[in-house]
Residue frames relative to the residue before (quaternion, step in Angstrom):
aa qw qx qy qz dx dy dz
X 1.0000 0.0000 0.0000 0.0000 0.00 0.00 0.00
X 0.2834 -0.7614 0.5600 0.1623 3.60 -1.03 0.72
X 0.1171 -0.7909 0.6005 0.0146 3.52 -0.95 1.01
X 0.1473 -0.7467 0.6426 0.0879 3.49 -1.30 0.68
X 0.2146 -0.8112 0.5394 0.0709 3.54 -0.38 1.29
X 0.4084 -0.7444 0.4857 0.2078 3.58 -0.67 1.17
X 0.7225 -0.5227 0.2964 0.3418 3.51 -1.35 0.59
X 0.7000 0.4719 -0.3159 0.4330 3.63 0.97 -0.62
X 0.6413 0.4472 -0.3448 0.5195 3.54 1.28 0.16
X 0.5889 -0.6258 0.3775 0.3451 3.59 -1.11 0.67
X 0.5830 -0.5772 0.4415 0.3633 3.60 -1.11 0.53
X 0.5605 0.6155 -0.3732 0.4096 3.56 1.22 -0.52
X 0.5488 0.5951 -0.3895 0.4392 3.61 1.24 -0.39
X 0.6555 0.4852 -0.3093 0.4892 3.58 0.99 -0.80
X 0.6047 0.5438 -0.3466 0.4674 3.56 1.05 -0.76
X 0.6527 0.5293 -0.3082 0.4459 3.59 0.90 -0.90
X 0.6573 0.5056 -0.2920 0.4765 3.54 0.96 -0.86
X 0.6406 0.4969 -0.3289 0.4844 3.58 1.01 -0.75
X 0.6280 0.5521 -0.3280 0.4396 3.61 1.03 -0.73
X 0.6898 0.4371 -0.2428 0.5236 3.50 1.32 -0.51
X 0.6388 -0.5998 0.2844 0.3891 3.57 1.28 0.47
X 0.5842 0.5713 -0.3957 0.4193 3.58 1.14 0.38
X 0.4932 -0.5708 0.5421 0.3703 3.57 -1.27 0.30
X 0.1455 0.7848 -0.5895 0.1241 3.59 -0.80 0.88
X 0.0133 -0.7758 0.6306 -0.0133 3.46 -1.11 0.92
X 0.3729 -0.6581 0.5963 0.2688 3.52 -1.21 0.54
X 0.6347 -0.5571 0.3568 0.3994 3.56 -1.03 0.71
X 0.6519 0.5170 -0.3311 0.4451 3.64 1.02 -0.66
X 0.5552 0.5838 -0.3900 0.4459 3.65 1.26 -0.15
X 0.7797 0.3572 -0.1606 0.4886 3.55 1.06 -0.62
X 0.7910 -0.0762 0.0898 0.6003 3.61 1.20 -0.37
X 0.7603 -0.3734 0.2840 0.4493 3.49 -1.36 -0.25
X 0.5887 -0.6092 0.4251 0.3189 3.51 -1.17 0.75
X 0.7052 0.4514 -0.2480 0.4872 3.54 1.24 -0.54
X 0.2290 0.7661 -0.5628 0.2094 3.59 1.11 0.62
X 0.5070 -0.6491 0.4755 0.3091 3.53 -1.11 0.77
X 0.6501 -0.4905 0.3984 0.4220 3.56 -1.28 0.27
X 0.6429 0.5414 -0.3173 0.4393 3.57 0.96 -0.82
X 0.6410 0.5158 -0.3086 0.4773 3.55 1.06 -0.86
X 0.6448 0.5110 -0.3079 0.4778 3.60 0.95 -0.88
X 0.6367 0.5422 -0.3086 0.4531 3.55 0.95 -1.02
X 0.6819 0.5014 -0.2736 0.4569 3.57 0.87 -1.06
X 0.6427 0.5169 -0.3206 0.4659 3.59 0.97 -0.84
X 0.6681 0.5086 -0.3007 0.4523 3.57 0.93 -0.90
X 0.6444 0.5005 -0.3188 0.4823 3.59 1.04 -0.70
X 0.7003 0.4819 -0.2744 0.4496 3.54 0.88 -0.91
X 0.7742 0.3376 -0.1669 0.5088 3.57 1.12 -0.61
X 0.4303 -0.7276 0.4389 0.3046 3.56 1.35 0.32
X 0.3930 0.7264 -0.4700 0.3114 3.59 0.89 0.95
X 0.3967 -0.6596 0.5843 0.2573 3.49 -1.30 0.48
X 0.3231 -0.7397 0.5564 0.1970 3.57 -0.87 0.95
X 0.1038 -0.7589 0.6386 0.0740 3.57 -0.91 0.91
X 0.1183 0.8363 -0.5021 0.1857 3.56 -0.46 1.22
X 0.3314 -0.6858 0.5982 0.2490 3.51 -1.36 0.21
X 0.5294 0.6721 -0.3549 0.3769 3.55 1.42 -0.10
X 0.3959 -0.7382 0.4989 0.2223 3.58 -0.56 1.15
X 0.5426 0.6431 -0.4022 0.3610 3.59 1.10 -0.55
X 0.6433 0.5237 -0.3258 0.4536 3.60 1.00 -0.74
X 0.6283 0.5211 -0.3350 0.4706 3.55 1.03 -0.73
X 0.6481 0.5206 -0.3002 0.4678 3.53 1.05 -0.86
X 0.6504 0.5269 -0.3091 0.4515 3.58 1.01 -0.80
X 0.6332 0.5283 -0.3624 0.4343 3.64 1.01 -0.52
X 0.6588 0.5311 -0.3129 0.4312 3.54 1.19 -0.39
X 0.5078 0.6889 -0.4098 0.3157 3.59 1.25 -0.06
X 0.5024 -0.6745 0.4124 0.3501 3.57 1.19 -0.29
X 0.5549 0.5820 -0.3949 0.4443 3.53 1.31 -0.11
X 0.6720 -0.4477 0.3591 0.4680 3.56 -1.24 0.18
X 0.0269 -0.8213 0.5668 -0.0581 3.53 -0.82 1.05
X 0.4103 -0.6533 0.5577 0.3063 3.55 -1.09 0.68
X 0.5894 -0.5351 0.4456 0.4096 3.59 -1.22 0.31
X 0.1278 -0.7908 0.5958 0.0581 3.57 -1.08 0.73
X 0.1676 -0.7154 0.6701 0.1047 3.57 -1.06 0.93
X 0.1231 -0.8159 0.5647 0.0156 3.54 -0.43 1.28
X 0.1778 -0.8007 0.5674 0.0734 3.56 -0.40 1.21
X 0.1379 -0.8326 0.5360 0.0204 3.55 -0.53 1.20
X 0.3901 0.7152 -0.4888 0.3121 3.52 1.25 0.27
X 0.5256 -0.6471 0.4447 0.3276 3.56 -1.03 0.63
X 0.7139 -0.3869 0.3235 0.4859 3.57 -1.24 -0.12
X 0.0930 0.7892 -0.5939 0.1260 3.54 -0.88 0.99
X 0.6191 -0.5200 0.4266 0.4055 3.51 -1.25 0.24
X 0.6351 -0.5572 0.3743 0.3823 3.53 -1.15 0.68
X 0.6738 0.5080 -0.3055 0.4412 3.57 0.78 -0.99
X 0.6383 0.5121 -0.3162 0.4800 3.61 1.01 -0.76
X 0.6438 0.5182 -0.3219 0.4620 3.59 0.92 -0.89
X 0.6899 0.4911 -0.2869 0.4477 3.60 0.83 -0.93
X 0.6566 0.5022 -0.3027 0.4744 3.56 1.02 -0.79
X 0.6414 0.5093 -0.3091 0.4834 3.56 1.13 -0.63
X 0.7102 0.4841 -0.2498 0.4461 3.56 0.99 -0.97
X 0.5954 0.6457 -0.3605 0.3140 3.60 0.91 -0.87
X 0.7179 0.4215 -0.2839 0.4757 3.63 0.79 -0.85
X 0.6209 0.5601 -0.3348 0.4344 3.57 1.23 -0.18
X 0.4831 0.7114 -0.4204 0.2895 3.55 1.25 -0.41
X 0.7027 0.4595 -0.2870 0.4611 3.63 0.72 -0.92
X 0.6559 0.4857 -0.3345 0.4711 3.63 0.90 -0.70
X 0.6048 0.5443 -0.3456 0.4675 3.60 1.12 -0.64
X 0.6275 0.5354 -0.3073 0.4746 3.61 1.00 -0.92
X 0.6712 0.5012 -0.2930 0.4610 3.57 0.89 -0.94
X 0.6654 0.5109 -0.2972 0.4560 3.54 0.94 -0.96
X 0.6527 0.4902 -0.3149 0.4843 3.57 0.96 -0.88
X 0.6463 0.5448 -0.3199 0.4280 3.58 1.01 -0.76
X 0.6653 0.4913 -0.2951 0.4785 3.54 1.23 -0.56
X 0.6460 -0.5732 0.2947 0.4089 3.58 1.32 0.13
X 0.4637 0.6700 -0.4788 0.3269 3.59 1.17 0.02
X 0.3025 -0.7831 0.5262 0.1356 3.61 -0.96 0.90
X 0.7678 0.2064 -0.1314 0.5921 3.58 1.27 -0.32
X 0.0299 -0.7777 0.6278 -0.0135 3.52 -0.74 1.08
X 0.1534 -0.7906 0.5908 0.0491 3.56 -0.69 1.14
X 0.1058 -0.7945 0.5974 0.0241 3.54 -0.69 1.14
X 0.0471 -0.7773 0.6273 0.0117 3.57 -0.93 0.98
């Protein structure tokens, strides 16, 4: 599965996903960190990628009824990178399973 990690999350999250056998890029790997939500959305659609974000706008965009890439919406508060990665890592396989069942929006708290 291919993931695109949004700018407000650390590049180490993309590294973690790659370590678990997935294609993953941080937004800064493919373009400027200030890419607009629409640009990120378009890239995800064109490259069949799942957006991993803390940005509520992407969750809202999935509700429009238009074609949407899958979105993993992280709702954890601000935390240290190591804490975020330790929290996220055991969720990777359940996320893959949920996406495999056709869910387009996964909200993690």
